[in-house]
KOLGU-4560 file (N, C-alpha, C; in nm, 3 decimals, padded with zeros to 5 digits):
<recs>
<n_xx: -04.633 n_yy: 17.945 n_zz: 10.713 ca_xx: -04.527 ca_yy: 17.943 ca_zz: 10.560 c_xx: -04.418 c_yy: 17.918 c_zz: 10.518 mol: A seq: 1 type: MET>
<n_xx: -04.314 n_yy: 17.985 n_zz: 10.656 ca_xx: -04.191 ca_yy: 17.933 ca_zz: 10.570 c_xx: -04.186 c_yy: 17.820 c_zz: 10.648 mol: A seq: 2 type: ALA>
<n_xx: -04.249 n_yy: 17.768 n_zz: 10.801 ca_xx: -04.263 ca_yy: 17.651 ca_zz: 10.876 c_xx: -04.244 c_yy: 17.554 c_zz: 10.765 mol: A seq: 3 type: LEU>
<n_xx: -04.337 n_yy: 17.612 n_zz: 10.682 ca_xx: -04.440 ca_yy: 17.472 ca_zz: 10.570 c_xx: -04.311 c_yy: 17.463 c_zz: 10.480 mol: A seq: 4 type: ASP>
<n_xx: -04.267 n_yy: 17.514 n_zz: 10.450 ca_xx: -04.134 ca_yy: 17.582 ca_zz: 10.338 c_xx: -03.987 c_yy: 17.439 c_zz: 10.399 mol: A seq: 5 type: THR>
<n_xx: -04.033 n_yy: 17.533 n_zz: 10.491 ca_xx: -03.913 ca_yy: 17.376 ca_zz: 10.568 c_xx: -03.960 c_yy: 17.243 c_zz: 10.575 mol: A seq: 6 type: GLN>
<n_xx: -04.037 n_yy: 17.206 n_zz: 10.619 ca_xx: -04.080 ca_yy: 17.132 ca_zz: 10.679 c_xx: -04.091 c_yy: 17.053 c_zz: 10.530 mol: A seq: 7 type: ARG>
<n_xx: -04.176 n_yy: 17.086 n_zz: 10.386 ca_xx: -04.148 ca_yy: 17.001 ca_zz: 10.244 c_xx: -03.994 c_yy: 17.015 c_zz: 10.227 mol: A seq: 8 type: LEU>
<n_xx: -03.871 n_yy: 17.115 n_zz: 10.250 ca_xx: -03.757 ca_yy: 17.136 ca_zz: 10.219 c_xx: -03.786 c_yy: 16.963 c_zz: 10.255 mol: A seq: 9 type: ASP>
<n_xx: -03.750 n_yy: 16.913 n_zz: 10.394 ca_xx: -03.704 ca_yy: 16.851 ca_zz: 10.431 c_xx: -03.743 c_yy: 16.692 c_zz: 10.417 mol: A seq: 10 type: ARG>
<n_xx: -03.837 n_yy: 16.746 n_zz: 10.402 ca_xx: -03.954 ca_yy: 16.554 ca_zz: 10.284 c_xx: -03.849 c_yy: 16.548 c_zz: 10.187 mol: A seq: 11 type: ILE>
<n_xx: -03.808 n_yy: 16.679 n_zz: 10.076 ca_xx: -03.801 ca_yy: 16.703 ca_zz: 09.983 c_xx: -03.648 c_yy: 16.596 c_zz: 09.972 mol: A seq: 12 type: GLU>
<n_xx: -03.544 n_yy: 16.656 n_zz: 10.068 ca_xx: -03.403 ca_yy: 16.609 ca_zz: 10.092 c_xx: -03.407 c_yy: 16.438 c_zz: 10.118 mol: A seq: 13 type: GLU>
<n_xx: -03.474 n_yy: 16.461 n_zz: 10.179 ca_xx: -03.558 ca_yy: 16.301 ca_zz: 10.220 c_xx: -03.566 c_yy: 16.196 c_zz: 10.125 mol: A seq: 14 type: LYS>
<n_xx: -03.674 n_yy: 16.191 n_zz: 10.045 ca_xx: -03.712 ca_yy: 16.165 ca_zz: 09.924 c_xx: -03.601 c_yy: 16.133 c_zz: 09.802 mol: A seq: 15 type: ILE>
<n_xx: -03.464 n_yy: 16.247 n_zz: 09.842 ca_xx: -03.422 ca_yy: 16.221 ca_zz: 09.766 c_xx: -03.336 c_yy: 16.108 c_zz: 09.788 mol: A seq: 16 type: ASP>
<n_xx: -03.263 n_yy: 16.158 n_zz: 09.898 ca_xx: -03.211 ca_yy: 16.028 ca_zz: 09.969 c_xx: -03.270 c_yy: 15.894 c_zz: 09.903 mol: A seq: 17 type: LYS>
<n_xx: -03.385 n_yy: 15.886 n_zz: 10.019 ca_xx: -03.454 ca_yy: 15.746 ca_zz: 09.978 c_xx: -03.460 c_yy: 15.704 c_zz: 09.812 mol: A seq: 18 type: LEU>
<n_xx: -03.499 n_yy: 15.777 n_zz: 09.715 ca_xx: -03.479 ca_yy: 15.765 ca_zz: 09.599 c_xx: -03.355 c_yy: 15.722 c_zz: 09.528 mol: A seq: 19 type: SER>
<n_xx: -03.195 n_yy: 15.807 n_zz: 09.591 ca_xx: -03.044 ca_yy: 15.708 ca_zz: 09.564 c_xx: -03.034 c_yy: 15.632 c_zz: 09.628 mol: A seq: 20 type: ASP>
<n_xx: -03.102 n_yy: 15.583 n_zz: 09.744 ca_xx: -03.072 ca_yy: 15.433 ca_zz: 09.785 c_xx: -03.156 c_yy: 15.371 c_zz: 09.740 mol: A seq: 21 type: ALA>
<n_xx: -03.276 n_yy: 15.378 n_zz: 09.677 ca_xx: -03.337 ca_yy: 15.267 ca_zz: 09.608 c_xx: -03.260 c_yy: 15.264 c_zz: 09.446 mol: A seq: 22 type: VAL>
<n_xx: -03.236 n_yy: 15.329 n_zz: 09.423 ca_xx: -03.110 ca_yy: 15.337 ca_zz: 09.293 c_xx: -03.014 c_yy: 15.282 c_zz: 09.335 mol: A seq: 23 type: ILE>
<n_xx: -02.972 n_yy: 15.297 n_zz: 09.439 ca_xx: -02.811 ca_yy: 15.225 ca_zz: 09.479 c_xx: -02.864 c_yy: 15.041 c_zz: 09.464 mol: A seq: 24 type: ALA>
<n_xx: -02.954 n_yy: 15.031 n_zz: 09.526 ca_xx: -03.025 ca_yy: 14.867 ca_zz: 09.555 c_xx: -03.030 c_yy: 14.851 c_zz: 09.411 mol: A seq: 25 type: ILE>
<n_xx: -03.088 n_yy: 14.925 n_zz: 09.327 ca_xx: -03.132 ca_yy: 14.816 ca_zz: 09.201 c_xx: -02.956 c_yy: 14.813 c_zz: 09.112 mol: A seq: 26 type: ALA>
<n_xx: -02.898 n_yy: 14.894 n_zz: 09.185 ca_xx: -02.739 ca_yy: 14.875 ca_zz: 09.098 c_xx: -02.716 c_yy: 14.712 c_zz: 09.149 mol: A seq: 27 type: ARG>
<n_xx: -02.687 n_yy: 14.744 n_zz: 09.243 ca_xx: -02.647 ca_yy: 14.624 ca_zz: 09.365 c_xx: -02.758 c_yy: 14.494 c_zz: 09.334 mol: A seq: 28 type: THR>
<n_xx: -02.839 n_yy: 14.542 n_zz: 09.315 ca_xx: -02.920 ca_yy: 14.344 ca_zz: 09.218 c_xx: -02.871 c_yy: 14.382 c_zz: 09.092 mol: A seq: 29 type: GLU>
<n_xx: -02.878 n_yy: 14.435 n_zz: 09.011 ca_xx: -02.868 ca_yy: 14.403 ca_zz: 08.840 c_xx: -02.697 c_yy: 14.319 c_zz: 08.881 mol: A seq: 30 type: GLU>
<n_xx: -02.626 n_yy: 14.409 n_zz: 08.959 ca_xx: -02.491 ca_yy: 14.379 ca_zz: 08.926 c_xx: -02.498 c_yy: 14.273 c_zz: 09.030 mol: A seq: 31 type: LYS>
<n_xx: -02.546 n_yy: 14.166 n_zz: 09.056 ca_xx: -02.521 ca_yy: 14.073 ca_zz: 09.151 c_xx: -02.612 c_yy: 13.926 c_zz: 09.063 mol: A seq: 32 type: LEU>
<n_xx: -02.739 n_yy: 14.024 n_zz: 09.009 ca_xx: -02.772 ca_yy: 13.904 ca_zz: 08.875 c_xx: -02.659 c_yy: 13.846 c_zz: 08.790 mol: A seq: 33 type: ALA>
<n_xx: -02.579 n_yy: 14.000 n_zz: 08.725 ca_xx: -02.512 ca_yy: 13.961 ca_zz: 08.632 c_xx: -02.421 c_yy: 13.858 c_zz: 08.676 mol: A seq: 34 type: SER>
<n_xx: -02.350 n_yy: 13.820 n_zz: 08.793 ca_xx: -02.220 ca_yy: 13.764 ca_zz: 08.833 c_xx: -02.321 c_yy: 13.603 c_zz: 08.891 mol: A seq: 35 type: LEU>
<n_xx: -02.419 n_yy: 13.624 n_zz: 08.895 ca_xx: -02.476 ca_yy: 13.498 ca_zz: 08.885 c_xx: -02.499 c_yy: 13.434 c_zz: 08.753 mol: A seq: 36 type: GLN>
<n_xx: -02.490 n_yy: 13.463 n_zz: 08.670 ca_xx: -02.539 ca_yy: 13.481 ca_zz: 08.552 c_xx: -02.369 c_yy: 13.399 c_zz: 08.481 mol: A seq: 37 type: GLN>
<n_xx: -02.264 n_yy: 13.490 n_zz: 08.550 ca_xx: -02.116 ca_yy: 13.448 ca_zz: 08.529 c_xx: -02.116 c_yy: 13.324 c_zz: 08.515 mol: A seq: 38 type: ASP>
<n_xx: -02.128 n_yy: 13.377 n_zz: 08.668 ca_xx: -02.089 ca_yy: 13.233 ca_zz: 08.800 c_xx: -02.124 c_yy: 13.069 c_zz: 08.675 mol: A seq: 39 type: HIS>
<n_xx: -02.256 n_yy: 13.075 n_zz: 08.656 ca_xx: -02.383 ca_yy: 12.976 ca_zz: 08.568 c_xx: -02.239 c_yy: 12.949 c_zz: 08.498 mol: A seq: 40 type: ALA>
<n_xx: -02.275 n_yy: 13.008 n_zz: 08.381 ca_xx: -02.145 ca_yy: 13.023 ca_zz: 08.283 c_xx: -02.050 c_yy: 12.931 c_zz: 08.321 mol: A seq: 41 type: LYS>
<n_xx: -01.955 n_yy: 13.022 n_zz: 08.405 ca_xx: -01.809 ca_yy: 12.898 ca_zz: 08.454 c_xx: -01.826 c_yy: 12.783 c_zz: 08.496 mol: A seq: 42 type: THR>
<n_xx: -01.977 n_yy: 12.778 n_zz: 08.598 ca_xx: -01.933 ca_yy: 12.597 ca_zz: 08.577 c_xx: -02.034 c_yy: 12.551 c_zz: 08.466 mol: A seq: 43 type: TYR>
<n_xx: -02.061 n_yy: 12.565 n_zz: 08.421 ca_xx: -02.164 ca_yy: 12.521 ca_zz: 08.256 c_xx: -01.971 c_yy: 12.486 c_zz: 08.163 mol: A seq: 44 type: ASP>
<n_xx: -01.931 n_yy: 12.592 n_zz: 08.174 ca_xx: -01.753 ca_yy: 12.575 ca_zz: 08.131 c_xx: -01.695 c_yy: 12.414 c_zz: 08.162 mol: A seq: 45 type: ARG>
<n_xx: -01.685 n_yy: 12.466 n_zz: 08.327 ca_xx: -01.652 ca_yy: 12.387 ca_zz: 08.368 c_xx: -01.650 c_yy: 12.258 c_zz: 08.359 mol: A seq: 46 type: MET>
<n_xx: -01.788 n_yy: 12.236 n_zz: 08.373 ca_xx: -01.825 ca_yy: 12.091 ca_zz: 08.353 c_xx: -01.817 c_yy: 12.029 c_zz: 08.215 mol: A seq: 47 type: ASN>
<n_xx: -01.784 n_yy: 12.108 n_zz: 08.086 ca_xx: -01.745 ca_yy: 12.090 ca_zz: 07.974 c_xx: -01.651 c_yy: 12.055 c_zz: 07.981 mol: A seq: 48 type: LYS>
<n_xx: -01.548 n_yy: 12.091 n_zz: 08.071 ca_xx: -01.388 ca_yy: 12.088 ca_zz: 08.072 c_xx: -01.353 c_yy: 11.926 c_zz: 08.127 mol: A seq: 49 type: PHE>
<n_xx: -01.446 n_yy: 11.882 n_zz: 08.219 ca_xx: -01.472 ca_yy: 11.809 ca_zz: 08.299 c_xx: -01.485 c_yy: 11.714 c_zz: 08.230 mol: A seq: 50 type: SER>
<n_xx: -01.529 n_yy: 11.694 n_zz: 08.109 ca_xx: -01.624 ca_yy: 11.560 ca_zz: 08.033 c_xx: -01.478 c_yy: 11.593 c_zz: 07.942 mol: A seq: 51 type: GLU>
<n_xx: -01.443 n_yy: 11.687 n_zz: 07.849 ca_xx: -01.327 ca_yy: 11.633 ca_zz: 07.813 c_xx: -01.227 c_yy: 11.579 c_zz: 07.837 mol: A seq: 52 type: LYS>
<n_xx: -01.194 n_yy: 11.607 n_zz: 07.974 ca_xx: -01.045 ca_yy: 11.571 ca_zz: 08.020 c_xx: -01.091 c_yy: 11.421 c_zz: 08.016 mol: A seq: 53 type: LEU>
<n_xx: -01.215 n_yy: 11.350 n_zz: 08.094 ca_xx: -01.236 ca_yy: 11.217 ca_zz: 08.086 c_xx: -01.225 c_yy: 11.177 c_zz: 07.968 mol: A seq: 54 type: ASP>
<n_xx: -01.273 n_yy: 11.257 n_zz: 07.897 ca_xx: -01.274 ca_yy: 11.193 ca_zz: 07.712 c_xx: -01.085 c_yy: 11.171 c_zz: 07.693 mol: A seq: 55 type: ASN>
<n_xx: -01.024 n_yy: 11.306 n_zz: 07.741 ca_xx: -00.840 ca_yy: 11.236 ca_zz: 07.738 c_xx: -00.815 c_yy: 11.077 c_zz: 07.810 mol: A seq: 56 type: ILE>
<n_xx: -00.857 n_yy: 11.110 n_zz: 07.948 ca_xx: -00.802 ca_yy: 10.990 ca_zz: 07.956 c_xx: -00.841 c_yy: 10.847 c_zz: 07.970 mol: A seq: 57 type: GLU>
<n_xx: -00.967 n_yy: 10.867 n_zz: 07.918 ca_xx: -01.056 ca_yy: 10.745 ca_zz: 07.828 c_xx: -00.916 c_yy: 10.688 c_zz: 07.735 mol: A seq: 58 type: GLU>
<n_xx: -00.841 n_yy: 10.805 n_zz: 07.635 ca_xx: -00.787 ca_yy: 10.793 ca_zz: 07.535 c_xx: -00.679 c_yy: 10.765 c_zz: 07.592 mol: A seq: 59 type: CYS>
<n_xx: -00.639 n_yy: 10.845 n_zz: 07.689 ca_xx: -00.507 ca_yy: 10.775 ca_zz: 07.734 c_xx: -00.467 c_yy: 10.638 c_zz: 07.790 mol: A seq: 60 type: VAL>
<n_xx: -00.586 n_yy: 10.581 n_zz: 07.825 ca_xx: -00.539 ca_yy: 10.469 ca_zz: 07.898 c_xx: -00.571 c_yy: 10.329 c_zz: 07.814 mol: A seq: 61 type: ASN>
<n_xx: -00.632 n_yy: 10.398 n_zz: 07.622 ca_xx: -00.625 ca_yy: 10.262 ca_zz: 07.509 c_xx: -00.558 c_yy: 10.282 c_zz: 07.501 mol: A seq: 62 type: GLU>
<n_xx: -00.441 n_yy: 10.414 n_zz: 07.464 ca_xx: -00.290 ca_yy: 10.410 ca_zz: 07.422 c_xx: -00.210 c_yy: 10.344 c_zz: 07.531 mol: A seq: 63 type: GLN>
<n_xx: -00.249 n_yy: 10.344 n_zz: 07.616 ca_xx: -00.113 ca_yy: 10.318 ca_zz: 07.739 c_xx: -00.148 c_yy: 10.143 c_zz: 07.684 mol: A seq: 64 type: ARG>
<n_xx: -00.232 n_yy: 10.078 n_zz: 07.745 ca_xx: -00.219 ca_yy: 09.938 ca_zz: 07.645 c_xx: -00.222 c_yy: 09.925 c_zz: 07.519 mol: A seq: 65 type: GLN>
<n_xx: -00.221 n_yy: 09.959 n_zz: 07.412 ca_xx: -00.178 ca_yy: 09.959 ca_zz: 07.298 c_xx: -00.020 c_yy: 09.941 c_zz: 07.303 mol: A seq: 66 type: THR>
<n_xx: 00.037 n_yy: 10.021 n_zz: 07.343 ca_xx: 00.165 ca_yy: 10.052 ca_zz: 07.365 c_xx: 00.251 c_yy: 09.939 c_zz: 07.419 mol: A seq: 67 type: ILE>
<n_xx: 00.169 n_yy: 09.911 n_zz: 07.532 ca_xx: 00.226 ca_yy: 09.807 ca_zz: 07.616 c_xx: 00.171 c_yy: 09.669 c_zz: 07.534 mol: A seq: 68 type: THR>
<n_xx: 00.114 n_yy: 09.637 n_zz: 07.447 ca_xx: 00.105 ca_yy: 09.529 ca_zz: 07.342 c_xx: 00.245 c_yy: 09.590 c_zz: 07.269 mol: A seq: 69 type: VAL>
<n_xx: 00.250 n_yy: 09.644 n_zz: 07.204 ca_xx: 00.380 ca_yy: 09.663 ca_zz: 07.117 c_xx: 00.541 c_yy: 09.665 c_zz: 07.204 mol: A seq: 70 type: ILE>
<n_xx: 00.515 n_yy: 09.702 n_zz: 07.349 ca_xx: 00.667 ca_yy: 09.631 ca_zz: 07.381 c_xx: 00.692 c_yy: 09.557 c_zz: 07.373 mol: A seq: 71 type: ASN>
<n_xx: 00.563 n_yy: 09.502 n_zz: 07.432 ca_xx: 00.615 ca_yy: 09.317 ca_zz: 07.459 c_xx: 00.647 c_yy: 09.247 c_zz: 07.315 mol: A seq: 72 type: LYS>
<n_xx: 00.527 n_yy: 09.292 n_zz: 07.229 ca_xx: 00.590 ca_yy: 09.216 ca_zz: 07.106 c_xx: 00.725 c_yy: 09.263 c_zz: 07.089 mol: A seq: 73 type: LEU>
<n_xx: 00.797 n_yy: 09.345 n_zz: 07.074 ca_xx: 00.877 ca_yy: 09.430 ca_zz: 07.048 c_xx: 00.999 c_yy: 09.324 c_zz: 07.128 mol: A seq: 74 type: PHE>
<n_xx: 00.998 n_yy: 09.332 n_zz: 07.242 ca_xx: 01.124 ca_yy: 09.283 ca_zz: 07.338 c_xx: 01.110 c_yy: 09.074 c_zz: 07.297 mol: A seq: 75 type: TRP>
<n_xx: 00.944 n_yy: 09.017 n_zz: 07.290 ca_xx: 00.983 ca_yy: 08.867 ca_zz: 07.240 c_xx: 01.070 c_yy: 08.907 c_zz: 07.073 mol: A seq: 76 type: ILE>
<n_xx: 01.069 n_yy: 08.983 n_zz: 07.031 ca_xx: 01.138 ca_yy: 08.995 ca_zz: 06.847 c_xx: 01.280 c_yy: 09.014 c_zz: 06.888 mol: A seq: 77 type: PHE>
<n_xx: 01.280 n_yy: 09.064 n_zz: 06.977 ca_xx: 01.440 ca_yy: 09.125 ca_zz: 07.012 c_xx: 01.477 c_yy: 08.989 c_zz: 07.096 mol: A seq: 78 type: VAL>
<n_xx: 01.468 n_yy: 08.925 n_zz: 07.228 ca_xx: 01.516 ca_yy: 08.806 ca_zz: 07.239 c_xx: 01.505 c_yy: 08.734 c_zz: 07.172 mol: A seq: 79 type: ILE>
<n_xx: 01.322 n_yy: 08.678 n_zz: 07.061 ca_xx: 01.379 ca_yy: 08.568 ca_zz: 06.942 c_xx: 01.537 c_yy: 08.568 c_zz: 06.867 mol: A seq: 80 type: SER>
<n_xx: 01.571 n_yy: 08.717 n_zz: 06.818 ca_xx: 01.668 ca_yy: 08.759 ca_zz: 06.772 c_xx: 01.810 c_yy: 08.659 c_zz: 06.832 mol: A seq: 81 type: ILE>
<n_xx: 01.838 n_yy: 08.751 n_zz: 06.950 ca_xx: 01.932 ca_yy: 08.717 ca_zz: 07.050 c_xx: 01.886 c_yy: 08.570 c_zz: 07.051 mol: A seq: 82 type: ALA>
<n_xx: 01.813 n_yy: 08.461 n_zz: 07.033 ca_xx: 01.830 ca_yy: 08.329 ca_zz: 07.056 c_xx: 01.867 c_yy: 08.281 c_zz: 06.933 mol: A seq: 83 type: GLY>
<n_xx: 01.757 n_yy: 08.269 n_zz: 06.837 ca_xx: 01.857 ca_yy: 08.277 ca_zz: 06.701 c_xx: 01.989 c_yy: 08.268 c_zz: 06.679 mol: A seq: 84 type: ALA>
<n_xx: 02.088 n_yy: 08.420 n_zz: 06.761 ca_xx: 02.191 ca_yy: 08.476 ca_zz: 06.726 c_xx: 02.282 c_yy: 08.314 c_zz: 06.763 mol: A seq: 85 type: MET>
<n_xx: 02.246 n_yy: 08.351 n_zz: 06.854 ca_xx: 02.313 ca_yy: 08.232 ca_zz: 07.027 c_xx: 02.275 c_yy: 08.118 c_zz: 06.960 mol: A seq: 86 type: ALA>
<n_xx: 02.170 n_yy: 08.070 n_zz: 06.885 ca_xx: 02.190 ca_yy: 07.931 ca_zz: 06.878 c_xx: 02.274 c_yy: 07.911 c_zz: 06.673 mol: A seq: 87 type: ALA>
<n_xx: 02.281 n_yy: 08.024 n_zz: 06.633 ca_xx: 02.387 ca_yy: 08.000 ca_zz: 06.508 c_xx: 02.504 c_yy: 07.961 c_zz: 06.547 mol: A seq: 88 type: MET>
<n_xx: 02.550 n_yy: 08.057 n_zz: 06.727 ca_xx: 02.685 ca_yy: 08.136 ca_zz: 06.723 c_xx: 02.721 c_yy: 07.944 c_zz: 06.810 mol: A seq: 89 type: TYR>
<n_xx: 02.650 n_yy: 07.865 n_zz: 06.824 ca_xx: 02.637 ca_yy: 07.751 ca_zz: 06.906 c_xx: 02.713 c_yy: 07.654 c_zz: 06.851 mol: A seq: 90 type: ILE>
<n_xx: 02.626 n_yy: 07.633 n_zz: 06.792 ca_xx: 02.612 ca_yy: 07.557 ca_zz: 06.634 c_xx: 02.684 c_yy: 07.517 c_zz: 06.526 mol: A seq: 91 type: ASN>
</recs>
């Protein structure tokens, strides 16, 4: 009887250790699943930021063209005024 009791105690301890290991594995799997979800959310956010950055770049290029035209018109205006003033002083 004593041997059976000792044997059952050892089996019970092993089952306890096994159940602890299974619980630890389950927790690890839950953490892994959570990390994968966080990774997916982060990836989606990065894609959205990339799209926004592309839109901003497009707007900047459009503004650059507008500013270039304005800059050229300004210098044409300044040169024409300088030419008119020079023509007035020469005549």
